Each structure stands twice: as C-alpha cells, then as structure tokens.
N, C-alpha and C positions, 0 to 999 in steps of 0.2 A: 622344524618342519611345519607343514601346513596342517590345519585341523581337518579332520574328516568331515565331509558334508553328509548330513543325515536328514531324513524326513520321515514322517509318519503319515499313513493313509487313514483318513477318517471318513465316515459316511458310507461304509460298505457293509452295513449290518446284515443285509440280505445275503451277501456273499459269505460272510462269516457263519451264518446259520446253516447254509448249504454245506459249507466246508466241514462243520462239526459232524455232519451225517456221514462223512467218508472215513474209511480206515486210515490210520496214521500214515501208512506207506503211500496211499493215494494222495493224501493231503500234501505230503512232502514233495512228491513227484510233480503235482500240479503247481505248487509254489515255485519249484525250481525252474520248470519250463516257462512259466509266466515271467519270473524275475529275469531269466536269461534273455528272453525275447525283448523285454522292456529295456534292459541294460545294453543290448546290442545297438540301440539308438545312440547311446553315449559313445560306445566303441566306434561306431561309424563316424560320428562327429569328431572324435579325437583323431582318428586316422586321417580325415580330411584336413584337419588343422596341422597335423604333423607333416603331411605331404608338402605343405606350403613352407615349413621351416627346415625341412631336410636339405642338406647340402648335396646338390646333384653330382658334385665332383668326388664324393666318397662312395664306397660300396655299402656302407651301413645305412639302413633305412629304418628309422624309428617306427614309422607307420605300419610296417610289416610285423612288428613285435607287439603291437597293442592287441590285447585279448580280453575276453570276458571269462571269468571263472568264479566258482563258488568258493567262499572262504569257509571251509568245512569246520575248522576249529572254532572260529567265531560264531558260526551257525549253531554249533552245539552249545556254546556258552550263552548265546542269546535265546536259544530255544525256538529257533525259526530257520529261515533261509537268508543268508547274507551273500549277495552277489556283488562282485567288484570288477572294475575295469582297470587294467594296469599294463605296464610295459614288461614283457617277458624278459627275464634276466636283469630286471631293473633294480633289484635289491642289493646287488653286489657292487656297490660304489667303490669300495677300497680293496676288494678282494682280487688282487692281480693274478692269483693262482687259479681262480675260477675261470674256466673257458666258456665264454658266452658266444663264441663264434658259430656254434651249431644252431643258433636261432635263425629263423627265416630272414630276418633283417640284419643279421650280423651282430656284432658286439655294440649294443647301444646303451651301455650303462651311463653314458654321458647325458642322457635325456634329463636327468634331475637338475643338472646345471643350467639347462635351457629353461626348464619349467620354473625353478625357484630362483635362478640367478646366483651370482657369486658377488664377492666384494668388488670384482673387476668388471663384471658384465651384468647388465640389467636382466631381470626376469622376462621371459617371453612365454607366459603360460599357454598351454594348449590342452592339457588334461582337465584342469579345474573348470574352465569355461565350457568345456564339452558337456559337463553335467549341469552346471548352473544355468546354461541357456536352454536346456532340454527337460526341465523338471515336469512341465505340463504334458509334453508328449510321452514321457516315460511313465508318468502316473496313469494316464488314460490307456496306454498300451497294456500296462500291467493289469489294470482292472478288467479290460476286455478279454485279455488272454486268460486270466484267472477264471472268469465266468465261463468261457468256452471250455477250459480244462475241467471245471467242475461238472458242467453239463455232460461232457463226454464220459466222465467217471460215473455219473449217476445213471447212465443208460444201461 
C-alpha cells in the first residue's frame, strides 16, 4: 500500500499560546473544526478528480462516497486531532459479504484498484494528488480557521 502523507505546522507560536489558555474541550473542538474545514479542500479536489474517472455507464459513483472524517482512535494515540479524507466503504476490498450498496455512490470498493493499479492495469491516482497538490491551501486554511475558532472561544 501507499505511505501516509503527513506534515507538521511550524511558526504558529502565537496560536499555540492562545490555545493553551483554553479549556481542553474547547481546544479539541476548535482543532476539529479547523482541521475538518481545511481537509474539505482535499475532499473537494478528490471528488473533482473522481468525477473525471468515474464510468458514466455504471450506477456506482466514487466521488459521492468521498468523505472527510476524524480518525478518533489515531487522534487519541497521537494526542491531538487526526482528520482524514477517504472513500466510504473503501476498506472492504475482499469482503464480499459486506453490503456497501447503502452508500450514496453505491458499492465503490473497486476505487483502490484505480488508485493503486494492479498487475494488469496502471494506477490512475486521484486521492493522493488531491492532497499533494493542495498542501499550501490546506495549511493556510487550517491556520486561519484555527485563529478564528480561538478568537471565538476567548470571547
């Protein structure tokens, strides 16, 4: 499988100082809102790319199943907030008994074969470039949203 793409924000010392003045529940709430709003940029880019590769002849639409969600277990392990963008129902590649047809875009477990390719078909990535091409907008959106959430909480 592919490696996770991660990055760290630096140079936000003023934000961190203000953040420490908040209660832990307010800290987490502000971080979650800012991270979700920032990662929605990646979600929208991935949806746009998936619309291009979706087969119009089938009822399954990968772009309808692309969502932003918090990785709660990983957030607890990391001690912060981890937000991810993924394909709903996409983890069940070989689970034929799992019914993924209830998803808005239908059963799109085949997305991974498009993203990573197989020995017979070349990869046509649409998820990884969605993040890689939007690091600067995501970072600036996160910083601005976090500052506004902190200002709201301090009022």
